[in-house]
C-alpha positions in Angstrom: 73.9 111.7 57.1 74.6 113.4 60.4 77.5 115.8 61.0 80.4 114.2 62.9 78.5 110.8 62.9 81.7 108.8 62.1 83.7 110.6 64.8 80.8 110.5 67.2 80.3 106.8 66.8 84.0 106.0 67.5 84.3 108.3 70.5 81.1 107.2 72.1 82.1 103.5 71.7 85.5 104.3 73.4 83.9 106.1 76.3 81.3 103.4 76.8 84.1 101.1 77.7 85.5 103.6 80.2 82.3 104.3 82.0 81.9 100.6 82.8 85.0 100.6 84.9 85.1 101.6 88.6 88.7 102.6 88.5 90.9 103.7 85.6 94.6 102.9 85.2 97.1 104.8 83.2 97.0 102.0 80.7 93.2 102.4 80.3 93.7 106.1 79.6 96.5 105.5 77.2 94.4 103.0 75.3 91.5 105.4 75.2 93.7 108.2 73.9 95.1 106.0 71.1 91.5 105.4 70.0 90.7 109.1 70.2 93.8 110.0 68.2 92.9 107.6 65.4 89.3 108.7 65.4 90.3 112.4 65.1 92.8 111.7 62.3 90.2 109.6 60.4 87.8 112.6 60.8 90.3 114.6 58.8 91.5 116.8 61.7 95.0 118.1 61.1 97.9 116.1 62.7 99.2 118.9 64.8 95.8 119.7 66.2 95.2 116.0 67.1 98.7 115.7 68.7 98.1 118.8 70.9 94.5 117.8 71.8 95.4 114.3 72.9 98.4 115.4 74.9 96.2 118.0 76.8 93.4 115.5 77.5 95.9 112.8 78.7 97.7 115.2 81.0 94.5 116.4 82.5 93.0 112.9 82.8 96.1 111.5 84.6 96.2 114.5 87.0 92.5 114.9 87.6 90.9 114.9 91.0 87.7 112.9 90.5 84.6 114.8 91.4 82.3 113.2 93.9 79.4 113.0 91.4 81.4 111.5 88.6 83.0 108.1 88.0 86.6 108.1 86.6 85.2 107.3 83.1 82.7 110.2 83.3 85.5 112.5 84.4 87.5 111.7 81.3 84.5 112.3 79.1 84.0 115.6 80.9 87.6 116.6 80.1 87.3 115.6 76.5 84.1 117.6 76.2 85.8 120.7 77.7 88.8 120.3 75.4 86.7 119.8 72.3 84.8 122.9 73.2 88.0 124.9 73.6 89.4 123.5 70.3 86.4 124.9 68.5 86.5 128.3 70.2 85.1 127.9 73.7 82.3 130.5 73.2 80.0 131.6 70.5 81.3 134.7 68.6 78.6 136.9 67.1 78.8 139.4 64.3 79.9 142.7 65.8 76.8 144.8 65.1 77.6 148.5 65.0 75.9 151.1 67.1 75.8 153.4 64.1 74.2 151.3 61.2 74.7 149.8 58.8 77.0 147.0 59.8 78.9 146.0 56.7 79.7 142.3 56.2 81.8 141.2 53.2 81.4 137.5 52.2 84.5 135.8 50.6 85.4 132.4 49.5 86.2 130.1 46.6 83.7 129.4 43.8 81.4 126.5 44.8 81.8 127.0 48.6 78.2 128.2 48.9 79.0 131.9 49.4 75.9 133.4 47.6 73.5 131.0 49.4 75.2 131.6 52.7 74.8 135.4 52.4 71.0 134.9 51.9 70.7 132.4 54.8 72.6 134.7 57.2 70.5 137.7 56.1 67.4 135.6 56.8 68.7 134.8 60.3 69.0 138.5 61.1 65.7 139.3 59.5 64.1 136.9 62.0 65.8 139.0 64.7 64.0 142.1 63.3 67.0 143.5 61.5 66.7 145.1 58.0 69.4 143.4 55.9 70.4 144.3 52.3 72.1 141.8 50.0 74.6 143.3 47.5 75.3 141.4 44.3 79.0 141.9 43.8 79.8 138.7 41.8 79.8 139.9 38.2 81.8 137.0 36.8 80.0 133.8 37.6 77.1 133.2 35.1 73.7 133.9 36.8 75.3 134.8 40.2 73.4 138.0 40.3 70.1 136.3 39.2 70.7 133.6 41.9 71.0 136.3 44.6 67.9 138.1 43.3 65.9 134.8 43.4 67.1 134.1 47.0 66.1 137.7 47.9 62.6 137.1 46.5 62.3 133.8 48.4 63.3 135.4 51.7 61.7 138.8 51.0 65.0 140.5 51.5 66.0 143.4 49.1 68.9 142.9 46.7 71.1 145.7 45.4 72.4 145.0 41.9 73.9 147.1 39.1 74.4 144.3 36.5 77.6 142.7 35.4 79.1 145.8 33.5 79.9 147.8 36.7 83.0 147.0 38.7 82.5 145.0 42.0 84.2 147.8 43.9 81.7 150.3 42.7 78.8 148.0 43.2 79.9 147.5 46.8 80.3 151.3 47.4 76.9 152.1 46.0 75.3 149.2 47.8 76.5 150.6 51.2 75.2 154.1 50.2 71.9 152.6 49.2 71.6 150.9 52.6 72.3 154.2 54.4 69.7 156.0 52.4 67.0 153.3 52.9 67.5 152.4 56.6 69.1 149.0 56.1 71.1 148.2 59.3 73.0 145.2 57.9 74.7 144.9 54.5 75.9 141.5 53.2 78.2 141.9 50.1 78.4 138.8 47.9 81.8 138.8 46.1 83.3 136.8 43.3 85.1 133.5 43.9 87.5 131.4 41.8 88.1 127.7 41.5 91.5 128.4 43.1 93.2 131.3 44.9 94.9 133.7 42.5 96.4 137.2 42.6 93.5 138.9 40.7 90.9 137.5 43.1 92.8 138.7 46.1 93.4 142.1 44.7 89.7 142.7 43.9 88.8 141.6 47.4 91.4 143.9 48.9 90.1 146.8 46.8 86.5 146.2 48.0 87.8 146.0 51.6 89.7 149.3 51.2 86.7 151.1 49.6 83.8 150.0 51.9 85.8 149.2 55.1 83.7 146.3 56.2 83.2 145.7 59.9 83.4 141.9 59.3 84.9 139.7 56.6 83.4 136.2 56.7 85.1 133.4 54.8 82.8 130.7 53.5 84.4 127.3 53.2 83.1 123.9 52.2 83.3 121.6 55.2 83.4 118.6 52.9 86.8 119.8 51.5 88.4 118.7 54.8 92.0 119.8 55.2 91.8 121.7 51.9 89.2 123.9 53.5 91.6 124.7 56.4 94.4 125.6 53.9 92.0 127.9 52.0 91.1 129.6 55.3 94.8 130.1 56.2 95.6 131.7 52.9 92.5 134.0 52.9 93.3 135.0 56.5 96.9 135.9 55.6 95.8 138.0 52.7 92.6 139.6 54.0 92.6 139.3 57.8 89.2 137.6 58.0 87.0 138.0 61.1 85.3 134.6 61.1 84.4 131.5 59.2 81.1 130.1 57.8 81.3 126.3 57.3 78.8 125.0 54.7 77.6 121.5 53.9 78.2 120.4 57.5 75.3 118.0 57.1 77.0 116.2 54.3 80.3 115.5 56.1 80.3 112.7 58.6 83.9 113.5 59.5 83.8 117.1 60.6 87.6 117.7 60.5 87.3 121.2 59.1 85.2 122.4 62.1 87.6 120.9 64.5 90.7 122.2 62.8 89.7 125.6 61.4 89.6 127.6 64.6 92.8 126.0 65.9 94.8 126.6 62.7 93.6 130.1 61.7 92.8 131.5 65.1 89.5 132.8 63.7 86.2 131.8 65.1 83.5 129.7 63.3 80.5 132.0 63.4 77.9 130.1 61.3 77.4 126.5 60.1 75.2 125.5 57.2 73.3 122.3 58.1 71.3 121.7 55.0 70.0 123.1 51.7 66.9 124.9 53.0 67.2 128.6 53.5 66.6 128.4 57.2 69.3 125.7 57.6 72.0 128.1 58.8 72.9 128.1 62.5 75.1 130.3 64.7 78.0 128.2 65.8 78.2 127.2 69.5 81.4 125.2 70.3 79.9 123.8 73.5 76.8 122.5 71.8 78.7 121.0 69.0 81.0 119.2 71.4 77.9 117.8 73.1 76.5 116.6 69.8 79.8 114.8 69.0 79.8 113.0 72.3 76.1 112.0 71.9 74.8 114.3 74.7 72.2 116.0 72.6 71.7 119.7 72.2 68.5 120.8 74.0 69.3 124.5 73.7 69.4 124.4 69.9 66.2 122.3 69.9 64.5 125.0 72.1 65.7 127.8 69.8 64.4 126.0 66.7 61.0 125.7 68.4 61.1 129.3 69.5 61.8 130.5 66.0 59.0 128.6 64.4 56.1 128.2 66.9 53.5 130.9 67.0 53.0 132.4 70.5 49.3 132.6 70.3 49.0 129.0 69.0 51.2 127.8 71.8 48.9 129.5 74.4 45.8 128.1 72.7 47.3 124.6 72.6 48.1 124.7 76.3 44.6 125.8 77.1 43.1 123.0 74.9 45.2 120.4 76.6 44.1 121.6 80.0 40.4 121.4 78.9 40.9 118.1 77.1 39.6 119.8 73.9 42.7 118.9 71.7 41.6 118.0 68.2 43.0 116.5 65.0 43.1 120.0 63.6 45.5 120.9 66.4 47.5 117.7 65.8 47.8 118.7 62.1 49.0 122.2 63.1 51.7 120.6 65.3 52.8 118.3 62.5 53.2 121.3 60.2 55.3 123.2 62.8 57.6 120.2 63.4 58.2 119.8 59.6 59.1 123.5 59.4 61.9 122.9 61.9 63.7 120.4 59.8 64.1 116.6 59.4 62.4 114.6 62.2 65.5 112.5 62.8 67.8 115.6 63.1 65.4 117.1 65.6 65.2 114.0 67.7 69.0 113.7 67.7 69.1 117.0 69.6 67.4 115.3 72.6 69.8 113.8 75.1 69.8 110.0 75.0 67.6 109.8 71.9 70.3 110.3 69.3 72.1 107.1 70.2 68.9 105.1 69.9 68.2 106.5 66.5 71.7 105.7 65.0 70.4 102.9 62.8 66.8 104.0 62.6 65.5 105.3 59.3 62.6 107.7 59.7 60.6 108.0 56.5 59.5 111.6 56.2 56.9 110.4 53.7 55.0 108.7 56.5 54.4 112.2 58.0 52.8 113.1 54.7 50.5 110.1 54.9 49.4 111.1 58.3 48.6 114.6 57.1 46.7 113.1 54.1 44.6 110.9 56.4 43.6 113.9 58.6 42.9 116.2 55.6 40.6 113.5 54.1 38.3 113.8 57.2 35.5 116.3 57.4 35.8 119.3 59.8 33.3 117.5 62.1 35.3 114.3 62.1 38.5 116.2 62.9 36.8 117.9 65.8 35.2 114.7 67.1 37.0 111.5 65.8 34.5 109.4 67.8 31.9 109.7 65.0 34.2 107.9 62.6 32.4 104.7 62.0 33.4 101.9 59.6 32.0 103.5 56.5 33.5 106.9 57.3 36.9 105.2 57.9 36.7 103.5 54.5 36.0 106.9 52.9 38.9 108.5 54.6 41.2 105.6 53.7 40.2 105.8 50.1 40.6 109.6 50.0 44.1 109.5 51.5 45.3 106.4 49.6 45.9 104.2 52.6 44.5 101.1 54.2 41.7 101.3 56.9 44.2 99.8 59.3 46.4 102.8 59.0 43.5 105.1 59.7 42.7 103.1 62.9 46.4 103.2 63.9 46.5 107.0 63.6 43.3 107.4 65.6 44.7 105.2 68.4 48.0 107.2 68.4 46.0 110.4 68.5 44.0 109.2 71.5 47.2 108.0 73.3 48.9 111.4 72.6 45.9 113.3 73.8 45.9 111.3 77.1 49.6 111.8 77.6 49.3 115.6 77.0 46.5 115.9 79.5 48.6 114.0 82.0 51.7 116.0 81.4 49.7 119.2 81.7 48.1 118.2 85.0 51.5 117.3 86.3 52.8 120.7 85.3 55.5 119.2 83.0 54.4 121.4 80.0 54.6 124.7 81.8 57.1 127.0 80.0 59.2 127.6 83.1 60.0 123.9 83.3 61.9 124.1 80.0 63.4 127.6 79.7 62.7 130.5 82.0 64.4 133.8 81.2 65.9 135.6 84.3 66.2 139.2 85.1 69.1 140.7 86.9 67.8 139.9 90.3 67.4 136.3 89.3 63.6 136.3 89.3 61.6 135.0 86.4 60.1 137.4 84.0 56.3 137.6 83.8 54.5 136.8 80.6 56.8 136.7 77.5 56.3 134.9 74.2 59.5 132.8 74.4 58.3 131.1 77.6 55.1 130.0 75.9 56.9 129.0 72.7 59.6 127.0 74.6 56.8 124.9 76.3 56.5 123.3 72.9 60.0 122.0 73.1 59.3 120.4 76.4 56.2 118.7 74.9 58.1 117.6 71.9 60.9 116.0 73.9 58.4 114.3 76.2 56.3 112.9 73.4 59.2 111.7 71.3 61.2 110.3 74.3 58.4 108.2 75.7 
């Protein structure tokens, strides 16, 4: 289930009709805006937000000077993309890291919104950026909340400060901050208690923690699947606590997406992170422009590149490029790549980030178990066979098939796919299409490309991935 899939389908179908016309009349635009209005309302976006959004788009579309490179239909899509981006906040808003550490972040939200898990996921994001986060277990009421945070801390190898459930949350927060200062932690994430509903006792406790530790950021965690209820919760918390930003969880489980489209407009507070799955690395910084592109089926190459950069080892990327140049790419290398792709998330979700691919995959079911079968086939081969598949004769193939629990035909199919991939990689390398600078080349202040640099090598993998999957 993809985020915004229901809304995206309707909008993309509407705009498909527009792009087929050489000239748009006011009636065409009115009809398109009626469809957009209904699509947004069905996506659970608040009525006022929808009304203002449609009025703005219509006014701009009717008064637009058509750019030379765009058809009238494309111009309307461009306007909708720009207004969707503005609706969600225009630009990414980061956590305001302090010059004098630690930066103190207080997590708030109702029980069941995913607050504790979100704290750990955000901490992991910053750990990957070479920060030294500390998680503070301030929820003393929910059974096993402290234990849950400690388990998450062990899984992410992030320290957790806890004083049990007999000490007040305010004192736990205070001592947690002192512990961070004494131990060199530059980011403190305080997990607080939630309730099934907003009440006076909950708000007073949160206000007391805020007054005591004076957090630099208060992040409100809301369940995106709650729709308009999530927006109402955000309004109330903001009125009581003056929050600094929102974390939307369970975005992968909500095909409508109304909370993401309404929350910023209604509260005036930016969405800073979105939870896109249950895995601990399934938390993303929120980029309004990228989300607008996803909704309109335009892909999200930048997020794809960043996912690759976060997971692909620099040295392995360099070695792989060299092997492709020398035509020495083996099944062991193939296996390594498969493992790296699996670490980045579901294959269909990754492919959906590539422009033009997401639409083609709308009704395609990608069975992740098939990837496991491929790995099983390769692992059933001897090291010599993985290095030189040409030695796999009929009897060897039968042994491999039996060892991996598949038919010989599947082994043959894999070997053919491997050879085809190998030829394609060699061709792309010879044509210079896998060079890092073709995908993402950091620039210095003078506009010249930087020399060396791990991210350039890592991002070459994104180029290879998109070329292979988009063939």
